[in-house]
C-alpha angles and dihedrals in degrees: 000000000000142000135210121221132181113204145161106241111202124188125195125194141136124246112177090196088071096052118118136181115263131172093198095043090227124152127239122230125209137177130235096288092077093049090074091057100052137050116272130173113270095225118167135177114255116224091009118156098191134000137164142172114242113247105181114148091348131345109299094233127128129186120190121184124193124207093251092055100262112144133203114197116185132176136169112235137178113203133180111203136178120260121190100222125189112217097180089110097037125177091014092054141118121213128206114202131182134207110204127203125193142160111257101206109015120078124210089272090062105031131024117200121196140151111266096218105009113234089353087069088076121072127169136194109258090213092064113108135165127219096227104023141053113217104228106178147341124213137165133229136171136197143149124278120204127211116187094219102041109022139234124346134185113245127193123204132205106198123190133170124219124195117200120235109241100194095082092053092045090059098039103036119007099042096048091046091051091049091051091053091049090047091055089058091063089078090068088069095046118094111267091230091061092090098165093050097049096040094048091047092051095047092047094054092046092052092046091053090049090053092051092050092048092049093051095047092047091067096044131083113256099254122174097229135071119266126212092248089053090057092051096045096045093047088050089049090052090052091051092046092049090054088059091048089048091060090045088056092047092049092047094049090047091053092048094048092045087057092050090047091051091052091049091052092049091049092049090049091052091050092049097048108060126145098260109172115192095015123127123277092025122172126194128220122183115211122189129207093270093057094255129112137210117230092205091052090048093052092047092054097041112125095015126118120214092265093052096045117108120259117276116267124205091256092054103038094116097047123113132186122229121189119212122189138176113198128190093259094058091047090055090051091056091050091052092049091049091050091049090050091051091053092051092051092049092054091065088066090065092078092054091044093052092043091057088064104029099050098050092040093051093047092050091051090049091052092050092052093043098050094041090052098047104031 
């Protein structure tokens, strides 16, 4: 919210008390010691924070007096002054700052300040360049300033416009943020069952976006309004965060549908495994009281009904015969259940499929609106 400027401040006025006879009409030049013995304008910088006159190797002050009493008073000053900058379009902004000069003690009835040659009174070094800004133009203005306790004063203004270079912020802010958003889209092409891969990718992009936002705000004044770079970074952060939520939704739906599919398989298995004595394709298993079975006993009883089975012997008093069968109808039921389960699992891919189109398309539309509005 301020700027620092080094300038040569030159005053011109006429004081007949300083006139002197001269046959050559040449001026006389003095250093700063004479300034304290004559009248000079009491010009100061309005809204300045710091200012000083250079004094290496001596005070950079020059006083030149002409025979007719005209005076040129020049000094080299560095001043840091306040500039009310508007960062609502940062870093795509232009700032207009003003250096104001005014007499401290003399009102407009005692001292009249004006620019000697209008805008031509300002001249700059063409070799001067700034790292972040391009100096577009300088111009001068003047008007009266009123103070309720002292009166009206003449005030001179040096106005200049600075346009910020965008290339640095493209490399340091916009390009990395765009890459992070594009990197978050990679998870849409990773298998939904690869939980570590998709979760780690989402968390990494979220943390990287948080680091970028923190780094940008650390070098900015704490203003109470939203800047253009904040809009871009926070929208990019939302896109990255939504990609994480997208996988959370896919994983949840997959878990729910896996549960439904498991219930369907269990139900189909129950329907296909009844106790169907006498039906086709019947197998026999003999189970004893201890929960074990004898393969030889099973083979000897295969194909018998309970009426045809041999009489119980003492060794086989606790044996029982259970018939298990799988008919063609039950097999068809299992195939239908498997096909329905396959369809449910395939539907979870629809979220990833739509996200592959919706996320890039929405981000491209946002970029078109953003750059057309701020550029």
